[in-house]
C-alpha positions in Angstrom: 0.0 0.0 0.0 1.4 3.3 -1.1 0.9 6.5 0.8 0.7 9.0 -2.1 0.9 12.0 0.2 4.5 11.1 1.0 5.5 10.7 -2.6 7.0 13.7 -4.3 8.2 12.1 -7.6 7.2 8.9 -9.3 9.3 7.7 -12.2 8.7 4.8 -14.5 11.7 2.6 -14.8 10.6 0.5 -17.7 12.8 1.5 -20.7 10.1 0.2 -23.1 7.4 2.4 -21.6 5.8 4.5 -24.4 5.3 7.4 -22.1 8.9 7.4 -21.1 10.1 7.2 -24.7 7.9 10.1 -25.7 9.1 12.1 -22.7 12.7 11.3 -23.5 12.4 12.5 -27.1 10.5 15.6 -26.1 13.2 16.5 -23.5 15.8 16.0 -26.1 14.0 18.5 -28.4 13.8 21.0 -25.6 17.5 20.7 -24.7 18.4 21.1 -28.3 16.3 24.2 -28.6 14.0 22.8 -31.3 11.4 25.5 -30.9 7.9 24.8 -31.9 8.0 21.0 -31.6 5.4 20.4 -28.8 5.0 17.2 -26.8 1.7 16.7 -28.6 3.5 16.5 -32.0 6.1 14.1 -30.6 3.2 11.9 -29.2 1.4 11.9 -32.6 4.7 11.0 -34.5 5.4 8.2 -31.9 1.9 6.8 -32.1 2.1 6.8 -35.9 5.3 4.8 -35.6 7.2 7.6 -37.4 9.7 8.0 -34.5 10.6 5.5 -31.8 14.0 7.0 -30.7 16.0 10.2 -30.9 17.7 9.3 -34.1 14.4 8.9 -35.8 13.8 12.7 -35.5 16.6 13.2 -38.0 15.1 10.7 -40.4 11.8 12.5 -40.7 10.9 14.2 -44.0 8.1 16.7 -44.7 6.1 14.1 -46.6 6.2 11.7 -43.6 5.1 14.5 -41.2 2.3 15.5 -43.6 0.9 12.0 -43.2 -0.3 13.0 -39.8 -3.8 14.5 -39.5 -3.7 18.2 -39.2 -0.2 18.8 -40.5 -0.1 20.7 -43.8 3.0 21.3 -45.9 4.0 24.6 -44.2 3.9 23.1 -40.7 5.6 19.9 -41.8 8.4 21.9 -43.5 8.8 24.1 -40.4 9.2 21.0 -38.2 11.6 19.4 -40.6 13.7 22.6 -40.8 13.8 23.1 -37.1 15.1 19.5 -36.5 17.7 19.8 -39.3 19.0 23.1 -38.0 19.7 21.5 -34.7 22.3 19.2 -36.3 24.8 22.0 -37.1 27.5 23.6 -34.8 26.3 21.7 -31.7 28.4 22.1 -28.5 29.5 18.7 -27.3 28.4 19.3 -23.7 25.0 20.5 -24.9 24.4 17.4 -26.9 25.5 15.0 -24.2 23.4 16.9 -21.7 20.3 16.4 -24.0 20.7 12.6 -23.7 18.3 10.9 -21.3 20.9 10.3 -18.6 19.3 10.9 -15.2 20.6 14.0 -13.3 23.6 14.5 -15.7 23.2 17.9 -17.3 25.2 19.8 -19.9 26.9 21.6 -17.1 28.1 18.3 -15.7 29.4 17.2 -19.1 31.2 20.5 -19.5 33.1 19.8 -16.2 33.9 16.3 -17.4 35.2 17.5 -20.8 37.3 20.3 -19.3 38.8 18.1 -16.7 39.7 15.4 -19.2 40.8 17.5 -22.2 41.9 20.8 -20.6 40.2 23.0 -23.2 41.2 21.0 -26.3 37.7 20.8 -27.8 38.8 19.2 -31.0 40.4 16.3 -29.2 37.3 16.0 -27.0 34.9 15.8 -30.0 37.2 13.3 -31.9 37.5 11.1 -28.8 33.8 11.1 -28.1 32.8 10.5 -31.7 35.3 7.6 -32.1 34.4 5.8 -28.8 30.6 6.3 -29.3 30.7 5.1 -32.9 33.3 2.3 -32.5 33.7 1.5 -28.8 31.9 0.3 -25.8 30.6 2.0 -22.6 33.7 0.7 -20.8 36.1 2.1 -23.4 34.3 5.4 -23.4 34.5 5.6 -19.6 38.2 4.9 -19.8 39.1 7.3 -22.6 36.6 10.1 -22.2 35.8 10.4 -18.5 38.6 11.6 -16.2 39.5 9.8 -13.0 38.8 12.9 -11.0 36.5 15.9 -11.4 36.3 18.5 -8.7 33.1 18.3 -6.8 32.0 14.9 -8.2 30.9 12.1 -6.0 31.1 8.4 -6.6 27.3 8.6 -7.3 27.9 11.0 -10.2 30.2 8.5 -11.9 27.7 5.8 -11.3 24.9 7.8 -12.8 27.0 8.5 -15.9 27.9 4.9 -16.5 24.4 3.6 -15.7 22.9 6.1 -18.2 25.4 5.4 -20.9 24.8 1.6 -20.5 21.0 2.1 -20.7 21.0 4.4 -23.7 24.2 3.5 -25.5 22.5 2.3 -28.7 20.3 5.5 -28.6 23.4 7.7 -28.3 25.3 5.8 -31.0 22.4 6.0 -33.4 21.9 9.8 -32.9 25.5 11.0 -33.1 25.8 10.2 -36.8 23.5 13.1 -37.6 25.3 15.7 -35.5 28.0 18.2 -36.6 29.8 19.4 -33.5 31.0 23.0 -32.9 34.7 23.4 -32.1 35.9 26.8 -31.0 39.2 27.5 -32.7 42.0 29.2 -30.7 43.2 32.6 -31.9 46.2 32.2 -34.3 49.7 33.5 -33.5 48.8 34.1 -29.8 51.0 32.1 -27.4 49.3 30.5 -24.5 50.6 32.2 -21.3 48.7 29.9 -19.0 45.3 28.6 -17.9 42.9 30.8 -16.0 40.1 29.4 -13.9 37.2 31.7 -13.1 35.2 31.1 -10.0 31.9 32.9 -9.2 31.8 34.7 -12.5 31.5 34.1 -16.2 31.9 37.7 -17.4 32.1 37.5 -21.2 34.1 40.7 -21.6 36.7 39.5 -19.0 37.0 36.2 -20.9 37.5 38.0 -24.2 40.2 40.2 -22.7 42.0 37.2 -21.2 41.8 35.1 -24.3 43.1 38.0 -26.5 46.1 38.3 -24.2 47.0 34.6 -24.6 45.3 32.9 -21.6 43.2 29.8 -21.8 40.0 30.2 -19.8 38.3 27.2 -18.3 35.8 26.4 -15.5 38.2 23.9 -14.0 41.6 22.3 -14.7 43.7 19.7 -13.0 46.7 21.3 -14.5 48.6 24.3 -13.0 46.3 27.3 -12.7 47.8 30.6 -13.7 45.1 32.8 -12.1 42.0 32.4 -10.0 39.5 35.2 -10.0 37.0 35.0 -7.1 33.7 36.7 -7.2 
């Protein structure tokens, strides 16, 4: 007997649950800023068997969307264009944070990526793509997740591995459609050191420091050149 007055959140744990799948796909659309794609639309597409996973979003065509009742050419094309526009110049941490891994956000992935690759975004993207497309969860954990991230508990690592294990096929299927954004470093400017900002993310300050040859990151296990408290 359940006392529902004491329950704050109830989660379905069945990965085959249709409601869970629809919610997962809708959450992905929200995190990827696919504006205008409502949960009602996702539900109709799912019930029509046009999408069953995140990767299926990118396989949709205007003609297939128009097969749904109430969707004319203009609305179908708008949905298609919105989905396709989300495939270009995607930050790696944003995409990983959109995956249905419980309590692991884009912010968490940014900390993971910074701690492992120390600002080398190109290496991070290449490593993630290679191990997701060709490797296993274990190889990904070994090559893409650092042994230590400041502020992480054992539980955080467990949630990452559990989520990757549960949705590995989903992630592997979807990554083929994504073109990741890599911020290039300014040319001919020597790196004087690494700066860690705490308590502030002032864009003007970051621009000044970057222009003067410093690498700015949220956290680094390497030598910190400067710490600016709030």
